[in-house]
Each structure stands twice: as C-alpha cells, then as structure tokens.
C-alpha positions in Angstrom: -87.2 -2.9 -14.2 -85.5 -4.6 -17.1 -82.1 -6.3 -16.9 -79.9 -8.5 -18.9 -79.0 -12.1 -18.1 -75.3 -11.2 -18.7 -75.5 -9.3 -15.3 -76.6 -12.4 -13.5 -74.9 -15.6 -12.5 -77.6 -18.3 -13.2 -77.7 -21.9 -12.2 -80.6 -24.1 -13.4 -82.1 -27.3 -12.1 -83.0 -30.2 -14.5 -85.8 -29.7 -17.0 -89.3 -30.8 -16.0 -90.5 -34.0 -17.7 -92.3 -33.4 -21.0 -96.1 -33.3 -20.8 -96.4 -32.4 -17.1 -100.0 -31.3 -16.2 -100.4 -27.5 -16.3 -103.9 -27.2 -14.8 -105.3 -28.6 -11.5 -108.0 -30.7 -13.2 -105.4 -32.4 -15.4 -103.2 -32.9 -12.4 -105.8 -34.5 -10.1 -107.1 -36.7 -12.9 -103.6 -38.0 -13.3 -103.2 -38.4 -9.6 -106.5 -40.4 -9.4 -105.2 -42.7 -12.2 -101.9 -43.2 -10.4 -103.3 -44.1 -7.0 -106.4 -46.0 -8.1 -108.5 -46.9 -5.1 -105.7 -46.3 -2.6 -106.4 -44.1 0.4 -104.7 -40.7 0.0 -106.3 -38.8 2.9 -106.9 -40.0 6.5 -108.8 -37.5 8.6 -109.6 -39.2 11.9 -111.7 -42.2 11.2 -112.5 -40.9 7.7 -110.6 -42.5 4.8 -110.6 -41.1 1.2 -109.3 -42.1 -2.2 -109.0 -39.7 -5.1 -112.2 -40.9 -6.8 -114.3 -40.4 -3.7 -112.9 -36.9 -3.2 -113.6 -35.9 -6.8 -117.1 -37.4 -6.8 -118.0 -35.7 -3.6 -116.4 -32.3 -4.7 -118.4 -32.4 -7.9 -121.6 -32.8 -5.9 -120.6 -30.0 -3.5 -119.9 -27.8 -6.5 -123.5 -28.3 -7.6 -125.0 -27.2 -4.3 -127.1 -24.0 -4.6 -124.8 -22.0 -2.4 -122.1 -22.3 -5.1 -124.3 -20.7 -7.8 -122.5 -17.4 -7.7 -119.0 -19.0 -8.1 -118.1 -18.4 -11.7 -114.6 -18.7 -13.4 -112.4 -16.2 -11.6 -114.7 -15.8 -8.6 -113.1 -16.0 -5.1 -114.1 -18.3 -2.3 -112.7 -17.6 1.1 -112.2 -20.7 3.3 -111.5 -20.5 7.0 -111.3 -24.1 8.2 -108.8 -26.4 9.9 -106.9 -28.9 7.8 -109.1 -31.8 6.9 -111.4 -33.3 4.3 -114.0 -30.5 4.5 -111.3 -27.9 3.8 -110.0 -29.9 0.9 -113.4 -30.6 -0.6 -114.2 -26.9 -0.5 -111.0 -26.1 -2.5 -111.7 -28.9 -5.0 -115.3 -27.7 -5.5 -114.0 -24.2 -6.0 -111.5 -25.3 -8.6 -114.1 -27.5 -10.3 -116.1 -24.3 -11.0 -113.1 -22.4 -12.1 -112.9 -20.3 -8.9 -110.0 -19.0 -6.9 -109.6 -20.5 -3.4 -108.5 -18.2 -0.6 -107.7 -20.1 2.6 -107.1 -17.9 5.7 -106.2 -18.6 9.3 -108.8 -18.3 12.0 -106.3 -17.0 14.6 -105.4 -13.8 12.8 -106.4 -10.6 14.5 -110.0 -9.6 13.7 -108.9 -6.3 12.0 -106.6 -8.3 9.7 -109.3 -10.8 8.8 -111.8 -8.0 8.0 -109.1 -6.3 5.8 -108.4 -9.6 4.0 -112.1 -10.3 3.4 -112.6 -6.7 2.1 -109.6 -7.0 -0.2 -110.6 -10.5 -1.5 -114.3 -9.6 -2.0 -115.4 -13.3 -2.0 -118.6 -14.4 -3.6 -118.7 -17.2 -1.0 -117.2 -17.5 2.4 -117.0 -20.9 4.1 -115.9 -21.8 7.6 -115.8 -24.4 10.3 -116.8 -24.0 14.0 -113.6 -22.1 14.7 -114.1 -19.4 12.0 -114.6 -16.0 13.6 -118.2 -14.6 13.4 -116.9 -11.4 11.9 -116.2 -13.3 8.6 -119.9 -14.1 8.3 -118.9 -17.5 6.9 -121.4 -20.2 5.9 -120.8 -23.3 8.1 -119.5 -26.1 5.9 -121.1 -28.6 8.2 -124.6 -27.3 7.3 -124.4 -28.6 3.7 -121.4 -30.8 3.5 -123.4 -34.0 3.8 -125.8 -33.1 0.9 -125.2 -35.8 -1.7 -128.4 -35.4 -3.8 -127.0 -33.1 -6.5 -125.9 -34.2 -9.9 -122.1 -33.9 -10.3 -121.0 -30.5 -11.5 -118.9 -30.7 -14.7 -115.2 -30.0 -14.4 -114.3 -26.5 -15.6 -111.5 -26.6 -18.2 -109.0 -24.3 -16.6 -106.2 -22.6 -18.6 -102.6 -22.8 -17.2 -102.5 -19.1 -16.4 -105.9 -18.8 -14.8 -105.6 -17.8 -11.1 -106.3 -20.8 -8.7 -105.2 -19.8 -5.3 -104.5 -16.7 -3.2 -102.2 -17.2 -0.2 -101.6 -14.3 2.2 -98.0 -14.0 3.5 -97.5 -14.0 7.2 -96.7 -10.3 7.4 -93.4 -10.8 9.1 -91.9 -8.1 6.9 -94.9 -5.7 6.7 -98.6 -5.7 5.7 -99.7 -9.2 4.5 -99.8 -9.5 0.8 -102.1 -11.7 -1.2 -100.0 -13.9 -3.5 -101.9 -14.9 -6.6 -100.9 -18.3 -7.9 -102.0 -19.9 -11.2 -102.8 -23.5 -12.1 -99.4 -23.7 -13.9 -97.6 -22.3 -10.8 -99.1 -24.9 -8.5 -98.6 -27.8 -11.0 -95.0 -27.0 -11.6 -94.2 -27.6 -8.0 -95.9 -31.0 -8.1 -93.9 -31.9 -11.2 -90.6 -30.9 -9.6 -91.2 -32.8 -6.4 -92.4 -35.9 -8.4 -89.1 -35.8 -10.3 -87.0 -35.3 -7.1 -88.6 -38.3 -5.2 -89.9 -40.8 -7.7 -89.7 -43.6 -5.1 -92.4 -41.9 -3.0 -95.8 -43.3 -3.8 -98.7 -45.6 -2.9 -98.1 -47.4 0.4 -96.1 -44.5 1.9 -97.5 -42.4 4.8 -97.0 -38.8 5.8 -98.3 -37.3 9.0 -99.1 -33.6 8.2 -99.8 -30.7 10.5 -98.5 -27.8 8.4 -101.5 -25.4 7.8 -103.1 -25.2 4.4 -103.3 -21.4 4.5 -99.6 -21.4 3.9 -97.7 -22.6 0.8 -95.4 -25.1 2.7 -98.4 -27.1 3.9 -100.8 -26.6 1.0 -98.5 -27.1 -1.9 -95.1 -28.6 -0.9 -96.7 -31.1 1.5 -100.5 -31.7 0.9 -100.7 -31.7 -2.9 -97.4 -33.5 -3.4 -98.2 -36.2 -0.9 -101.7 -36.9 -2.2 -100.7 -36.4 -5.9 -98.1 -39.2 -5.6 -100.7 -41.5 -4.1 -99.2 -41.4 -0.6 -101.5 -41.3 2.4 -101.7 -37.9 4.1 -102.7 -38.4 7.8 -104.1 -35.3 9.4 -102.3 -34.7 12.7 -104.6 -33.9 15.6 -104.8 -30.3 16.8 -103.0 -29.0 13.8 -99.6 -29.3 15.4 -100.6 -27.0 18.3 -100.4 -29.9 20.7 -96.8 -31.2 20.5 -97.5 -34.3 22.6 -100.4 -35.3 20.3 -98.2 -34.8 17.3 -95.5 -37.0 18.7 -98.1 -39.7 19.6 -99.5 -39.6 16.1 -96.0 -40.0 14.6 -95.3 -42.9 16.9 -98.5 -44.6 15.9 -98.1 -44.2 12.1 -94.3 -44.1 11.6 -94.3 -42.1 8.4 -91.9 -42.5 5.6 -91.5 -38.7 5.3 -92.1 -35.9 7.9 -92.2 -32.3 6.8 -92.0 -29.5 9.4 -90.7 -26.1 10.4 -87.7 -26.2 12.8 -89.7 -25.4 15.9 -91.5 -28.8 15.9 -88.6 -30.6 14.3 -86.8 -29.9 17.6 -89.5 -31.5 19.6 -89.8 -34.5 17.3 -86.1 -35.1 17.0 -85.5 -34.9 20.7 -88.4 -37.3 21.4 -86.7 -40.0 19.3 -90.1 -41.1 18.1 -89.1 -41.5 14.4 -87.2 -44.6 13.4 -84.8 -45.0 10.5 -86.4 -48.3 9.7 -89.5 -46.5 8.6 -88.7 -42.8 8.1 -86.5 -42.3 5.0 -86.0 -38.6 5.5 -87.4 -35.4 7.1 -87.9 -32.1 5.3 -87.3 -28.8 7.0 -87.8 -25.2 5.8 -88.5 -21.7 7.0 -85.4 -21.2 9.2 -82.2 -23.0 10.1 -82.9 -26.4 11.7 -80.5 -26.0 14.7 -77.7 -28.1 15.9 -79.6 -30.1 18.5 -82.3 -31.3 16.1 -79.7 -32.0 13.5 -77.7 -34.1 15.9 -80.7 -36.0 17.2 -81.8 -37.0 13.7 -78.3 -38.0 12.9 -78.2 -40.3 16.0 -81.4 -41.8 14.8 -80.0 -42.4 11.4 -82.6 -40.2 9.7 -81.5 -38.0 6.8 -82.5 -34.4 6.6 -83.6 -32.5 3.5 -83.7 -28.7 3.6 -85.7 -26.5 1.3 -85.7 -22.8 0.6 -88.3 -20.9 -1.2 -91.0 -18.2 -1.2 -94.8 -18.3 -1.4 -94.3 -16.1 -4.5 -92.4 -19.1 -6.2 -95.1 -21.7 -5.3 -93.0 -22.2 -3.0 -89.8 -24.4 -3.3 -86.8 -23.0 -5.1 -83.8 -25.0 -3.9 -83.2 -28.3 -2.1 -80.2 -29.6 -0.2 -80.0 -33.4 -0.5 -79.3 -35.7 2.5 -75.6 -35.8 3.4 -74.8 -32.6 1.4 -73.2 -29.8 3.4 -75.7 -27.4 5.0 -75.7 -24.7 7.6 -74.4 -21.1 7.3 -77.2 -20.2 5.0 -76.4 -23.0 2.5 -79.7 -24.2 0.9 -78.6 -26.4 -2.0 -79.4 -26.4 -5.7 -82.4 -25.4 -7.8 -85.2 -28.0 -8.1 -86.3 -29.2 -11.5 -87.7 -26.4 -13.7 -86.2 -23.6 -11.7 -83.3 -21.3 -12.5 -81.7 -19.2 -9.7 -79.5 -16.2 -10.3 -77.5 -13.9 -8.1 -77.4 -10.3 -9.5 -74.4 -8.0 -9.3 -75.8 -6.4 -6.1 -76.3 -9.9 -4.5 -80.1 -10.2 -4.8 -81.3 -13.7 -5.5 -83.5 -13.9 -8.6 -85.9 -16.7 -9.6 -87.0 -17.8 -13.1 -89.5 -20.7 -13.2 -93.0 -21.7 -14.2 -93.7 -21.3 -10.4 -93.3 -17.5 -10.4 -96.6 -16.0 -9.2 -99.0 -14.0 -11.3 -98.6 -11.1 -8.9 -100.0 -9.6 -5.6 -103.7 -9.1 -5.2 -104.7 -5.6 -6.2 -101.2 -4.2 -5.6 -99.7 -3.2 -8.9 -96.9 -1.3 -7.2 -95.7 -4.2 -5.1 -96.1 -6.5 -8.1 -94.0 -4.2 -10.3 -91.2 -4.2 -7.7 -91.2 -8.0 -7.3 -91.5 -9.1 -11.0 -89.0 -7.9 -13.5 -88.2 -8.6 -17.1 -84.9 -10.3 -17.9 -84.2 -10.9 -21.6 -88.0 -11.1 -22.2 -88.7 -13.5 -19.3 -90.6 -12.9 -16.1 -88.2 -13.1 -13.1 -89.0 -12.9 -9.4 -86.9 -10.7 -7.2 -86.7 -12.7 -3.9 -85.6 -9.8 -1.7 -83.0 -12.1 -0.3 -79.2 -11.6 -0.6 -77.0 -14.5 -1.5 -74.1 -16.0 -3.4 -73.0 -19.2 -5.0 -70.4 -21.6 -3.5 -69.2 -25.0 -4.5 -72.1 -26.7 -2.6 -74.9 -24.5 -3.9 -76.7 -21.3 -3.0 -75.9 -19.5 0.2 -78.7 -17.2 1.5 -77.4 -14.3 3.5 -80.7 -12.7 4.6 -83.3 -10.2 3.6 -82.2 -7.0 1.8 -84.5 -5.0 4.0 -83.6 -6.7 7.3 -80.0 -5.8 7.8 -79.6 -4.0 11.1 -78.0 -0.6 11.3 -75.5 -0.4 14.2 -75.3 2.9 16.2 -71.9 3.4 14.6 -73.5 3.5 11.2 -72.3 0.1 10.0 -74.7 -2.5 8.6 -75.0 -5.8 10.4 -76.0 -8.9 8.4 -78.7 -10.1 10.8 -79.7 -13.4 9.1 -76.1 -14.5 8.7 -75.2 -13.9 12.3 -78.5 -15.5 13.5 -77.7 -18.7 11.6 -74.2 -18.7 13.2 -75.4 -18.1 16.7 -78.3 -20.7 16.4 -75.7 -23.4 16.5 -74.5 -22.5 20.0 -75.5 -24.8 22.9 -78.9 -24.2 24.5 -80.5 -22.2 21.7 -83.7 -23.4 20.0 -84.1 -20.2 18.0 -83.2 -16.6 18.2 -83.4 -13.1 16.6 -81.0 -10.2 16.8 -81.9 -6.6 17.6 -80.1 -3.3 18.2 -80.4 -1.8 21.7 -79.5 1.9 22.0 -78.9 1.5 25.7 -75.9 -0.8 25.2 -75.0 0.6 21.8 -75.0 -2.8 20.2 -76.5 -6.2 19.5 -79.0 -8.0 21.7 -79.7 -11.8 21.1 -83.3 -12.6 22.0 -83.3 -16.3 22.6 -85.9 -19.1 22.8 -83.9 -21.6 24.9 -84.0 -25.3 24.6 -85.7 -27.1 27.5 -83.3 -27.4 30.4 -80.7 -25.2 28.8 -78.0 -23.8 31.2 -77.7 -20.1 31.0 -74.1 -20.2 32.3 -73.1 -22.4 29.4 -74.8 -20.3 26.8 -73.3 -17.1 28.2 -69.8 -18.7 28.2 -70.3 -19.8 24.6 -71.4 -16.3 23.5 -68.5 -14.6 25.3 -66.0 -17.0 23.6 -67.7 -16.2 20.3 -67.4 -12.5 20.9 -63.7 -12.9 21.6 -63.3 -14.8 18.3 -65.3 -12.3 16.3 -63.1 -10.0 14.3 -65.8 -7.4 13.6 -66.5 -5.5 16.9 -70.0 -4.4 15.9 -71.0 -8.0 15.3 -70.4 -8.9 18.9 -73.4 -9.6 21.2 -73.7 -7.3 24.1 -76.8 -8.6 25.8 -78.5 -12.0 25.7 -82.2 -12.3 26.8 -83.8 -15.7 27.2 -87.6 -16.0 27.2 -88.9 -17.5 30.4 -92.6 -17.5 29.4 -94.5 -19.0 26.5 -93.9 -18.1 22.9 -97.0 -18.0 20.7 -98.7 -16.4 17.8 -101.0 -14.6 20.2 -98.2 -12.7 22.0 -96.5 -11.8 18.7 -93.3 -13.8 19.2 -94.3 -16.1 16.3 -95.8 -15.1 13.0 -98.9 -16.9 11.7 -96.6 -19.4 10.0 -94.8 -20.1 13.3 -91.6 -18.2 12.3 -89.9 -16.2 15.0 -90.8 -12.6 14.5 -87.9 -10.2 15.0 -90.2 -7.2 15.5 -92.5 -9.2 17.8 -89.7 -10.5 20.0 -88.1 -7.1 20.3 -91.5 -5.5 21.2 -92.2 -8.3 23.8 -88.8 -7.9 25.4 -89.2 -4.2 25.8 -92.8 -4.4 26.9 -92.6 -7.4 29.2 -89.0 -7.5 30.5 -90.0 -9.7 33.5 -90.7 -12.5 31.0 -87.1 -12.5 29.9 -83.8 -13.2 31.7 -81.3 -10.7 30.4 -77.5 -11.1 30.8 -74.8 -8.5 30.1 -72.0 -9.9 28.0 -69.9 -6.7 27.7 -66.2 -7.0 28.6 -65.8 -6.8 32.4 -69.5 -7.5 33.1 -68.8 -11.2 33.8 -72.2 -12.1 32.2 -74.1 -10.6 35.0 -77.9 -10.9 35.1 -79.9 -7.7 34.6 -83.2 -7.7 36.5 -86.2 -7.2 34.2 -87.2 -3.9 35.7 -84.0 -2.3 34.5 -85.5 -2.3 31.0 -88.9 -0.8 32.0 
C-alpha cells in the first residue's frame, strides 16, 4: 500500500539528539562510560555494574556451547528476569545473534510452534523452562569464567537483534523482529524525555523481559541511564512481595500495567518524597488508582505504543489531561499521523523490520508513505488540543444485533471509571440482544452501587445500542492460566467471554434492562 502524506494529519515529537548510538554495542559502551562502577542491576544479593556484566557476557560468548551462534543466528531464551537472562542476551548480541525471549507459562503447543518457527541454533532455559523446549540449563555453564573474552561483533543498525512474540490477544502470536536501530531509538527518546534520571536512582522492576514494555521501555532505559534496576521477587506474581519490595527500596520511578498499579496505589506504599512519578501503559489506569496516587502526591505518566514500534509512541506528561483514550504527544524521534479513515500511523526509527517469516502480515502492517516506511497501528484515533486520542482497534469493534457498530474500546474506557471496577471488557450477548460488561471488581466493591451507576449511565446514554444490558462480575480468580489475562497480563476480551459462558457459576450476573431492577441472574441460567 502506498499513500501520500497529504492524506494524513501528522504531528512529530522533537528530533533525537545528534549522534545517538544506533547499535547495541555502541549503546552499552556509552552506558558503561556514563555509569562507571555504579551498580545498575540488583538481583537478590547479586550486584552488577556495566563493566562486570560486559566482561562476564564476553566470557559466556566464548563458551563452546555458543560456537554455532553466528551473526543472524537465533538464540531462544526461556528464563525469569534476572542476571542470567540478561547475560544470555548480551552474549547473544556480542556474537551478532538475535535473542528470542519467551514465557515459560505459555501453552505447550504454542511454545513448540514458536520454537519451530524460530529454529534457534541454541536454546537456553532456567529451572522453570518446560522440558519440551529441550533447553540447555543456564546454571550448568553460567559460572564458567575460564574462557578468553569474545570480541564484540560490530553490528550494523539494521541488523536484527531481538524477536518478541506478541501476546496473541488479537489472534496467532506474531514474532516482531526488531533491529539494533529500533531498540536504540527508544533509549535515545527516553533519555531525552527524562534527563534527570540517572546514577543514584532506583527502579523496582517486575515487567517480564519477553515483552517490549519490560525489556525495552523499562530494563534497557533504566540500566542505560545508570539507574539501579532491582529485580522484584516472584516476577510480580506475588503482589504482597512486590509491595514489600517497593516499601524497602522506595524507587524514584515505578513502571507497571494497571492491574498492579491498582494494588500498589491502594497500598499507599510509595511516598512522594522518594517516588517522582509512576509510568502506566497497556490499558486505562482506572479512577481508583488515579485517585490513590493523587492523594499520595505522586505524578502519573501514561504511555501508548506497540511492540512493532519498539514500543513507545506517545507519552502524556504528569498533570496533562488524560482519560477517554487521550495518550499525549509523540516522543522524540516519532511522528504520528491519523489517516482519513481514522487509522493511526507511525513513522520513526523504531518501526520494526517486520514479522518473522510472515511476508503477508508484514506487507499489511508496513506501508510506504512518500518513500518512507510507515507502520499501520491497527488502532483508530484522532487529534485533539491535548494530543492523540485512541479510540480502539479497527478489528475489535463489536457488531450489535441491530447491525450497528459499537466502539468497544471507547466505551470500556468510559465504563472503567465507574465505582467498583478494576477492569472490564464488553461483549455482545445474543440472549439479551445487547451489551454485556464483564467486570473484574475492585476488592470490597458493592454490586448495588455498581449496578446503580451503570443504570444511571444507561439513562444518560443517547445511543440505545451503547447501553449495557447485563453486568457480570468475576467471583473467582483471574489468571493467565484460565484465559482471562493474556501472557502480558492484559484482560482478554475473548478469554473473559469464553470463561463467562463456560463457567457462569464463577460470575455474578445482573440484569440492567429497564424494569429488571438490576436483578441477579443465577449462574445456571447461562449454562
């Protein structure tokens, strides 16, 4: 697809600083110079500065098990966040390889498919790596220090460096191929946005490194600026342990998805005297967490982006208007456009090389605009005086039984601000001929109050087919295992809908139609 810039309303962020590193070896050498001997990684009792990391990674790269890793070879890594995982990626990049981190909790069939598609020359794993991956245990050779340091491969900016698999919330997981230039552009942009963040600052991190938010927006930015990244225990799966870790270290910055922001904000563990701001992305933050942070005097920064853009695209600054899909302005080096049909387009050095072995999907996602490569985000949006407003996915609008389209994301963002809602998705139910709100309630939420708020919202809603006819609140546990969350801990619309239909006794469902007086519908009515 070829288009003209005259058809697109573009807004660009500031230019990146001249001379920014465009390969990972250049970037980490600059990072090592910036931080000196300062600790940049704390993994339990283990403390590491950049020079120690690079020296160790060069010896790892010289280990005989790496002999087959040539420039362009792929190394699959299935390991928890920590120094071993990081050293494996660094060793891979030192040899010119392409790192492919994957999540251990993915279904076995998905992991086998990913391994077959990646065709790695080396597969590494920790104790949690499933046996079906046939991974070499990192612990078996990680302590070997007798090798002579492997020389650093001189990577080119457009050489592939990383393949990240999307969560699959909108279909089959795709392998997003990112180059050295892609990854380094994100680091240059964040360095320009927050020049005051550096040595002496602390960040407690749990975001998984098999996703772009944790791997690129958090890990590399934090360590690249000379800050100390403290690995949270249990990878964020134990909320109490995360809160305790935050209380102990009082980080200057905390980055999270809304699900755990809610827990942290309500705990009141972060103090404005230490924490300058928190960063949220992936979904609307929610009114309760927003209010709790405001009461603590902690500013909120919201980001929007895609793995295919490495990943951040826009940022809303503290105290700027947010909510209702508003996601701020383009970050340095990025231009964002809204096409005539409303699709959001992205032009930047962070735009991916393409999808792994999928020329068709790559051709749909990457277009030429006046000779430049442009990423089609798949999201609809528009500009307002405060920045970009994201309306939702093109392919995720709901079709009402009356034939009208329902802007799912827009309505979900609106409804998420009602009392008692931690998160929700909307679905269409043929039985009631309309919308169902599938809700993850806040702890202690009163159903009567939520139903009252929804009924009032229905009365105020001018579009009849945008009114919610049923509300179902989850009584059981939400997890990746039961399909309610994707691997990146985003609420899955398809997973929630399937769970509600398959396990109605795990949900409390209330009828909000006129005359129904918000009556409760027993679960077996939906079986």
